[in-house]
C-alpha positions as CSV (number, residue, x, y, z in Angstrom):
1,M,39.9,129.5,104.4
2,L,37.2,128.9,101.8
3,V,34.5,131.5,102.2
4,R,31.5,132.5,100.1
5,P,31.9,135.7,98.0
6,G,30.1,138.6,99.6
7,S,29.5,136.9,103.0
8,R,29.0,139.5,105.7
9,R,31.4,137.4,107.9
10,N,34.3,137.8,105.5
11,D,35.6,141.0,107.2
12,E,35.5,139.2,110.6
13,L,38.1,136.6,109.6
14,D,41.4,136.5,111.5
15,S,44.0,138.5,109.6
16,R,46.3,135.5,109.7
17,A,43.9,133.4,107.7
18,R,44.3,133.1,103.9
19,R,40.9,133.8,102.4
20,I,39.8,131.9,99.2
21,E,36.5,133.0,97.8
22,G,34.3,130.3,96.2
23,N,32.2,127.3,97.0
24,F,32.1,123.5,96.7
25,R,30.8,123.6,93.2
26,E,34.0,125.0,91.9
27,P,36.6,122.2,91.6
28,A,39.5,124.6,90.7
29,V,38.8,126.7,93.8
30,L,38.7,123.6,96.0
31,A,41.9,122.3,94.5
32,R,43.6,125.7,95.2
33,G,42.5,125.7,98.8
34,L,43.5,122.2,99.5
35,T,46.9,122.3,98.0
36,G,49.6,121.9,100.7
37,T,47.2,121.3,103.5
38,V,47.6,118.7,106.2
39,A,44.1,118.9,107.6
40,V,40.7,120.2,106.6
41,V,37.9,121.3,109.0
42,N,34.5,121.4,107.2
43,C,32.3,123.9,108.9
44,A,30.1,124.5,105.9
45,G,26.4,123.8,106.2
46,S,22.8,125.0,105.7
47,V,20.6,125.4,108.7
48,R,17.7,127.4,107.2
49,G,15.1,126.0,104.8
50,T,11.9,124.0,104.4
51,T,12.8,121.4,101.8
52,A,15.4,118.7,101.4
53,A,16.8,120.4,98.4
54,A,17.5,123.6,100.5
55,F,19.7,121.6,102.9
56,D,21.2,119.0,100.6
57,A,23.2,121.4,98.4
58,A,25.6,122.1,101.3
59,N,25.0,119.3,103.7
60,V,25.1,116.4,101.3
61,S,26.4,117.5,97.8
62,G,28.9,119.8,99.4
63,V,30.4,117.0,101.5
64,R,30.6,114.8,98.4
65,Q,32.3,117.4,96.3
66,L,34.8,118.1,99.1
67,C,35.6,114.4,99.5
68,Q,36.0,113.9,95.7
69,A,38.4,116.8,95.7
70,L,40.4,115.3,98.5
71,S,40.5,111.9,97.0
72,R,42.1,113.3,93.8
73,L,45.1,114.5,95.8
74,S,48.2,112.3,96.0
75,Q,48.4,112.8,99.8
76,P,44.9,113.8,101.0
77,P,44.8,115.8,104.2
78,A,42.8,114.5,107.2
79,L,39.2,115.7,107.3
80,L,37.1,116.8,110.3
81,H,33.5,117.2,109.4
82,L,31.3,119.2,111.7
83,S,27.9,117.5,111.5
84,S,25.1,117.9,114.1
85,L,23.6,116.0,117.0
86,A,20.4,116.2,114.8
87,A,22.0,113.6,112.5
88,T,21.2,111.0,115.2
89,E,17.4,111.6,114.6
90,P,17.1,111.9,110.8
91,H,13.4,111.3,110.8
92,L,12.6,114.5,112.5
93,S,13.3,117.0,109.8
94,A,14.8,117.7,106.4
95,Y,17.8,119.3,108.1
96,A,18.4,116.3,110.4
97,A,18.1,113.9,107.4
98,S,20.6,116.0,105.4
99,K,23.2,115.9,108.2
100,A,22.8,112.1,108.4
101,A,23.1,111.8,104.7
102,G,26.3,113.9,104.7
103,E,27.8,111.5,107.2
104,R,26.9,108.6,105.0
105,V,28.7,110.3,102.1
106,L,31.9,110.1,104.2
107,E,31.5,106.4,104.6
108,E,31.8,106.1,100.8
109,F,35.3,107.4,100.9
110,S,36.9,104.9,103.2
111,E,40.4,105.8,101.8
112,L,40.2,109.2,103.4
113,D,41.1,109.9,107.0
114,W,37.9,111.5,108.2
115,S,36.3,112.1,111.6
116,I,33.0,113.5,112.6
117,F,31.9,115.9,115.4
118,R,28.2,116.1,116.3
119,P,27.8,119.1,118.4
120,P,24.4,120.0,120.1
121,A,23.3,123.7,120.4
122,V,26.5,125.7,120.1
123,Y,26.5,129.2,121.5
124,G,28.8,132.1,122.3
125,P,29.8,135.6,121.2
126,G,27.9,136.5,118.0
127,D,25.0,134.0,118.7
128,V,21.6,135.3,117.7
129,E,18.9,132.5,117.8
130,L,19.8,130.9,121.2
131,K,20.6,134.3,122.8
132,S,17.1,135.5,122.1
133,T,15.5,132.6,123.9
134,L,17.9,132.9,126.9
135,A,17.2,136.6,127.1
136,W,13.6,135.8,128.0
137,A,14.8,133.3,130.6
138,R,17.1,135.9,132.1
139,R,14.0,138.0,132.7
140,G,12.4,135.1,134.5
141,L,10.1,134.0,131.7
142,V,11.2,130.6,130.4
143,P,9.4,129.3,127.2
144,V,9.1,125.5,127.1
145,V,8.0,123.8,123.9
146,G,5.1,121.6,124.7
147,G,5.5,122.4,128.4
148,N,7.8,119.5,128.9
149,R,10.2,120.6,131.6
150,E,11.7,117.2,131.7
151,Q,13.2,117.6,128.2
152,R,16.9,117.1,128.3
153,L,19.2,119.4,126.3
154,A,22.9,119.5,125.7
155,F,24.9,122.7,125.0
156,L,28.4,123.5,123.9
157,H,30.2,126.8,124.1
158,V,32.0,127.8,120.9
159,D,35.3,128.1,122.8
160,D,35.1,124.5,123.9
161,L,34.2,123.4,120.3
162,V,37.3,125.2,119.1
163,S,39.4,123.5,121.8
164,A,38.0,120.1,120.7
165,I,39.0,120.9,117.1
166,M,42.5,121.8,118.2
167,A,42.7,118.6,120.1
168,W,41.7,116.7,117.0
169,L,44.3,118.6,114.9
170,A,47.0,117.5,117.2
171,N,46.6,113.9,116.1
172,P,43.9,113.3,113.4
173,A,45.1,109.7,112.9
174,A,43.9,108.7,116.3
175,H,40.3,109.5,115.3
176,R,40.2,107.9,111.9
177,H,36.6,107.1,110.9
178,R,35.3,107.9,114.4
179,S,32.3,110.0,115.3
180,Y,31.9,112.1,118.5
181,A,28.9,113.8,120.1
182,L,30.4,116.6,122.3
183,D,28.8,118.8,125.0
184,D,29.8,120.9,128.0
185,G,30.1,117.9,130.3
186,E,26.8,118.2,132.2
187,P,25.8,114.5,132.7
188,G,22.6,113.8,130.8
189,G,22.3,117.4,129.7
190,Y,20.0,120.0,131.3
191,D,16.3,119.9,132.0
192,W,14.4,123.2,131.9
193,D,14.7,123.8,135.7
194,A,18.5,123.5,135.4
195,I,18.5,125.8,132.4
196,A,16.5,128.4,134.2
197,A,18.8,128.2,137.3
198,A,21.9,128.5,135.1
199,V,20.6,131.5,133.2
200,S,19.1,133.7,136.0
201,A,18.9,134.0,139.8
202,R,15.2,135.0,139.4
203,K,12.4,132.6,140.3
204,P,11.4,131.3,136.9
205,I,7.9,131.4,135.4
206,F,7.7,128.5,132.9
207,V,5.6,129.4,129.9
208,P,4.3,126.3,127.9
209,V,4.5,126.9,124.2
210,P,1.9,124.6,122.5
211,V,3.4,122.5,119.7
212,A,0.2,122.9,117.7
213,I,0.7,126.7,117.7
214,L,4.4,126.4,116.7
215,R,3.4,124.0,113.8
216,S,0.8,126.6,112.6
217,L,3.4,129.4,112.7
218,A,5.9,127.1,110.9
219,W,3.3,126.3,108.2
220,I,2.8,130.1,107.6
221,N,6.6,130.5,107.5
222,E,6.9,127.8,104.9
223,R,4.2,129.4,102.7
224,F,6.1,132.7,103.0
225,A,9.3,131.0,101.9
226,V,7.6,129.6,98.8
227,F,6.5,133.1,97.7
228,S,9.4,135.1,98.9
229,G,12.2,132.7,98.0
230,R,13.8,133.4,101.4
231,S,15.1,130.7,103.7
232,V,13.5,130.5,107.1
233,M,14.5,128.9,110.4
234,L,11.2,127.9,111.8
235,S,9.7,125.1,109.8
236,R,7.6,122.1,110.8
237,G,10.7,120.0,110.8
238,K,12.4,122.5,113.2
239,V,9.4,122.2,115.5
240,N,9.9,118.5,115.6
241,E,13.5,119.1,116.7
242,L,12.5,121.6,119.3
243,A,9.9,119.2,120.8
244,H,12.2,116.2,120.8
245,P,12.5,115.0,124.4
246,R,16.2,114.2,124.6
247,W,19.2,115.8,122.9
248,V,22.2,114.6,124.9
249,C,25.8,113.7,124.2
250,D,28.6,111.6,125.8
251,N,32.1,113.1,125.8
252,A,33.7,109.9,127.2
253,P,35.0,108.5,123.8
254,F,36.7,111.7,122.8
255,V,38.1,112.3,126.3
256,A,39.5,108.8,126.3
257,A,41.0,109.3,122.8
258,C,42.8,112.6,123.4
259,G,42.2,113.9,126.9
260,W,40.1,116.9,125.8
261,G,37.6,118.3,128.3
262,P,35.1,121.1,128.2
263,Q,35.8,124.1,130.4
264,I,32.6,126.2,130.1
265,Q,29.3,125.0,131.5
266,L,26.0,126.8,130.8
267,A,26.0,129.3,133.7
268,R,29.4,130.6,132.9
269,G,28.8,130.6,129.2
270,V,25.5,132.4,129.4
271,A,27.0,135.1,131.7
272,G,29.7,135.7,129.1
273,L,27.2,135.7,126.3
274,F,25.3,138.7,127.7
275,E,28.5,140.5,128.8
276,S,29.8,140.5,125.2
């Protein structure tokens, strides 16, 4: 497993995993990690930032460097690239554009056996961002960006994402050059009334969060990032993503290809999130 030196997650790795410290900019490290492998799952990516450059280093250049390293091998392993549902709407943000660009990089390497997963909001043990929003909903206060309760959102529990990866690993050749958007199986995703019902038995109070206020906060965040040099999550691009009316998936192609099916829908997943 290729990990960044000094990452706070390094000590959480399964003891059975062989840890290789380095990054995509080190060809020798990549070569050492890829030697003898039959499949590669690329989970690397940047989710915080305000500029294209902040995202492109991992989400575009990193994909290219990995593909170049794979193409130099006499028998390249199959590659599963974890992209994002945001890649389907690249105009919304620098992050979404970078994920779409990373997918286009794969298309340049037609000789490789690659596949793409585009998960929506992934949650589970260890989650921070989504858990904070759901915590308010559990108290009966449901913040809704723009007040649009008809917004449709898809979710995927991390355990189901892992099981989908395992299904892919069983036969990567069956998914060559295919892309899949995976969710928890709720048809058409969840609107905010359904999210509130899944999260809490309390009668919800929906709190509209004006987009204009979020954009102002995001602008302040971006200025802070310029002066502090720190990456931030809330940017004007992120506000565009949060306000987008429809983030939904369709499991049917992947189910037809390998028989995989999600097991954890939102109510069960959220209950487990707050029990952990």
